[in-house]
Kinemage of the C-alpha trace (Angstrom):
@kinemage 1
@onewidth
@group {chain A} dominant
@subgroup {mainchain}
@vectorlist {calphas} color= white
{ca met a 1} P 70.932 61.676 -72.331
{ca gly a 2} L 72.797 61.509 -69.026
{ca leu a 3} L 76.390 60.497 -68.477
{ca ser a 4} L 77.494 57.975 -65.908
{ca pro a 5} L 79.012 59.389 -62.681
{ca arg a 6} L 82.448 58.239 -63.870
{ca ala a 7} L 82.002 59.887 -67.248
{ca thr a 8} L 80.776 63.069 -65.584
{ca arg a 9} L 83.889 63.209 -63.369
{ca val a 10} L 86.172 62.549 -66.321
{ca cys a 11} L 84.328 65.037 -68.512
{ca gly a 12} L 84.635 67.652 -65.779
{ca his a 13} L 88.365 67.763 -66.535
{ca met a 14} L 88.026 68.242 -70.271
{ca asp a 15} L 88.932 71.255 -72.279
{ca glu a 16} L 86.772 72.636 -75.046
{ca lys a 17} L 88.079 70.347 -77.820
{ca thr a 18} L 87.809 67.246 -75.656
{ca ala a 19} L 84.290 68.240 -74.684
{ca glu a 20} L 83.560 68.658 -78.387
{ca leu a 21} L 84.816 65.102 -79.043
{ca arg a 22} L 82.545 63.825 -76.284
{ca asp a 23} L 79.543 65.803 -77.489
{ca ile a 24} L 79.968 64.670 -81.080
{ca phe a 25} L 80.194 61.045 -80.061
{ca met a 26} L 77.503 61.150 -77.389
{ca ser a 27} L 75.069 62.878 -79.745
{ca val a 28} L 74.915 59.714 -81.830
{ca ala a 29} L 75.932 56.984 -79.395
{ca asp a 30} L 72.434 56.485 -77.965
{ca glu a 31} L 71.190 53.236 -79.501
{ca glu a 32} L 67.629 54.505 -79.429
{ca thr a 33} L 68.435 57.223 -81.939
{ca val a 34} L 71.210 55.806 -84.118
{ca thr a 35} L 71.580 52.119 -84.832
{ca glu a 36} L 73.404 50.118 -87.430
{ca ser a 37} L 70.147 48.993 -88.983
{ca gln a 38} L 68.847 52.514 -89.626
{ca asn a 39} L 69.136 53.937 -93.071
{ca glu a 40} L 70.561 57.396 -93.348
{ca thr a 41} L 67.942 59.829 -94.564
{ca pro a 42} L 68.629 63.208 -96.138
{ca gly a 43} L 69.423 65.716 -93.427
{ca ser a 44} L 69.910 63.087 -90.745
{ca leu a 45} L 72.995 62.770 -88.608
{ca gly a 46} L 74.625 59.799 -90.260
{ca thr a 47} L 77.772 57.967 -89.289
{ca gly a 48} L 79.794 59.752 -91.967
{ca asp a 49} L 78.931 63.128 -90.494
{ca val a 50} L 79.973 62.011 -87.011
{ca glu a 51} L 83.274 60.615 -88.252
{ca glu a 52} L 83.869 63.791 -90.228
{ca arg a 53} L 83.223 65.958 -87.161
{ca leu a 54} L 85.391 63.744 -84.950
{ca thr a 55} L 88.156 63.796 -87.554
{ca arg a 56} L 88.000 67.592 -87.714
{ca ala a 57} L 88.106 67.882 -83.895
{ca val a 58} L 91.057 65.465 -83.678
{ca ala a 59} L 92.914 67.376 -86.418
{ca glu a 60} L 92.341 70.667 -84.579
{ca met a 61} L 93.659 69.147 -81.350
{ca arg a 62} L 96.707 67.771 -83.177
{ca glu a 63} L 97.374 71.245 -84.553
{ca ala a 64} L 97.054 72.904 -81.142
{ca glu a 65} L 98.887 70.271 -79.072
{ca ser a 66} L 102.092 68.306 -79.412
{ca phe a 67} L 100.986 64.671 -79.745
{ca ala a 68} L 103.210 61.951 -78.281
{ca thr a 69} L 101.795 59.220 -80.502
{ca thr a 70} L 102.169 58.615 -84.204
{ca leu a 71} L 98.664 57.204 -84.653
{ca asp a 72} L 96.918 58.753 -87.633
{ca asp a 73} L 93.671 60.680 -87.317
{ca ala a 74} L 91.533 57.694 -88.359
{ca ala a 75} L 92.998 55.591 -85.544
{ca leu a 76} L 92.527 58.452 -83.091
{ca val a 77} L 88.875 58.800 -84.134
{ca ala a 78} L 88.409 55.052 -83.569
{ca leu a 79} L 90.060 55.450 -80.170
{ca val a 80} L 87.668 58.273 -79.204
{ca gln a 81} L 84.693 56.186 -80.275
{ca gly a 82} L 85.940 53.154 -78.364
{ca phe a 83} L 86.735 55.208 -75.273
{ca tyr a 84} L 83.191 56.578 -75.093
{ca arg a 85} L 81.786 53.115 -75.713
{ca gly a 86} L 83.598 51.986 -72.555
{ca arg a 87} L 86.298 49.938 -74.282
{ca ser a 88} L 89.378 49.245 -72.160
{ca asp a 89} L 92.855 50.337 -73.209
{ca gly a 90} L 93.728 46.686 -73.819
{ca asp a 91} L 90.691 46.184 -76.048
{ca leu a 92} L 91.466 49.373 -77.970
{ca ala a 93} L 95.087 48.281 -78.389
{ca gly a 94} L 93.926 45.004 -79.904
{ca glu a 95} L 91.448 46.719 -82.204
{ca leu a 96} L 94.041 49.253 -83.381
{ca asp a 97} L 96.878 46.687 -83.495
{ca val a 98} L 99.126 48.821 -81.277
{ca ser a 99} L 100.521 48.517 -77.760
{ca arg a 100} L 98.448 49.390 -74.712
{ca asp a 101} L 101.013 52.108 -73.936
{ca thr a 102} L 100.374 53.664 -77.353
{ca val a 103} L 96.655 53.775 -76.567
{ca val a 104} L 97.325 55.407 -73.186
{ca arg a 105} L 99.617 58.019 -74.769
{ca ala a 106} L 97.005 58.707 -77.453
{ca arg a 107} L 94.290 59.093 -74.797
{ca met a 108} L 96.487 61.599 -73.000
{ca asp a 109} L 97.053 63.466 -76.282
{ca leu a 110} L 93.270 63.666 -76.690
{ca his a 111} L 92.740 64.611 -73.023
{ca leu a 112} L 90.712 61.461 -72.401
{ca leu a 113} L 91.262 60.452 -68.790
{ca arg a 114} L 89.981 57.446 -66.881
{ca asp a 115} L 89.521 57.180 -63.120
{ca ala a 116} L 92.163 54.432 -63.179
{ca asp a 117} L 94.725 56.962 -64.432
{ca phe a 118} L 94.764 58.358 -60.873
{ca glu a 119} L 94.267 55.197 -58.816
{ca ala a 120} L 97.840 54.871 -57.617
{ca pro a 121} L 99.412 52.463 -55.101
{ca phe a 122} L 100.759 55.508 -53.239
{ca asp a 123} L 99.625 58.916 -51.981
{ca met a 124} L 98.736 60.737 -55.188
{ca ala a 125} L 98.773 64.167 -53.508
{ca ala a 126} L 102.371 63.623 -52.364
{ca phe a 127} L 103.246 62.343 -55.827
{ca arg a 128} L 101.718 65.446 -57.409
{ca glu a 129} L 103.815 67.651 -55.111
{ca ala a 130} L 106.987 65.830 -56.160
{ca ser a 131} L 106.077 65.331 -59.826
{ca asp a 132} L 108.504 67.958 -61.108
{ca thr a 133} L 111.359 65.649 -60.049
{ca asp a 134} L 112.938 63.251 -62.534
{ca val a 135} L 111.248 59.879 -63.095
{ca ala a 136} L 114.022 57.825 -61.442
{ca thr a 137} L 113.763 59.850 -58.240
{ca leu a 138} L 109.964 59.600 -58.253
{ca ala a 139} L 110.137 55.846 -58.770
{ca glu a 140} L 112.586 55.426 -55.910
{ca arg a 141} L 110.728 57.738 -53.536
{ca phe a 142} L 107.350 56.053 -54.156
{ca asp a 143} L 108.785 52.535 -54.497
{ca val a 144} L 107.410 51.895 -57.978
{ca ala a 145} L 108.864 51.076 -61.380
{ca ala a 146} L 110.024 53.999 -63.491
{ca ser a 147} L 107.316 53.160 -66.043
{ca thr a 148} L 104.669 53.451 -63.298
{ca ala a 149} L 106.008 56.819 -62.147
{ca arg a 150} L 106.105 57.995 -65.760
{ca arg a 151} L 102.503 56.882 -66.358
{ca tyr a 152} L 101.111 58.741 -63.334
{ca arg a 153} L 103.206 61.808 -64.082
{ca arg a 154} L 101.845 61.803 -67.638
{ca ala a 155} L 98.256 61.611 -66.320
{ca leu a 156} L 98.875 64.504 -63.933
{ca ala a 157} L 100.455 66.575 -66.712
{ca thr a 158} L 97.458 65.875 -68.939
{ca arg a 159} L 95.058 66.987 -66.231
{ca glu a 160} L 97.159 70.169 -65.817
{ca arg a 161} L 97.012 70.889 -69.573
{ca ile a 162} L 93.269 70.386 -69.595
């Protein structure tokens, strides 16, 4: 099963645990092999097994990293599944009954990056060079809101951690 070019670029920035999340989900996401109408047979890879593996991977990441969000592991597993199904941050926020910003922070915690996380209205290379400055200075220098500067700085920091 091949990944889209976007997914391949995003996955290229993943660490081992994030790659494990992707692999777990992608191993069962192909509709030709796992569908809602199939009955789980002994020894098959059922939905419970996938959720269990995702939950374990999320718990291991939470242990190893300092998470910025208070979402529980079940919500984070749902977020991973939705992310790899191509759901937008807004859609995921609605499904999880949280703010879009909470979804973005949770994605960053899980090292799940989108191309849009780096599509800035300014020179991203110059921003990266200045990103160790405080948010107010970044916002002023790049003529953006502080929340925008914070969001791009968070994405860059996540890519660095990965």
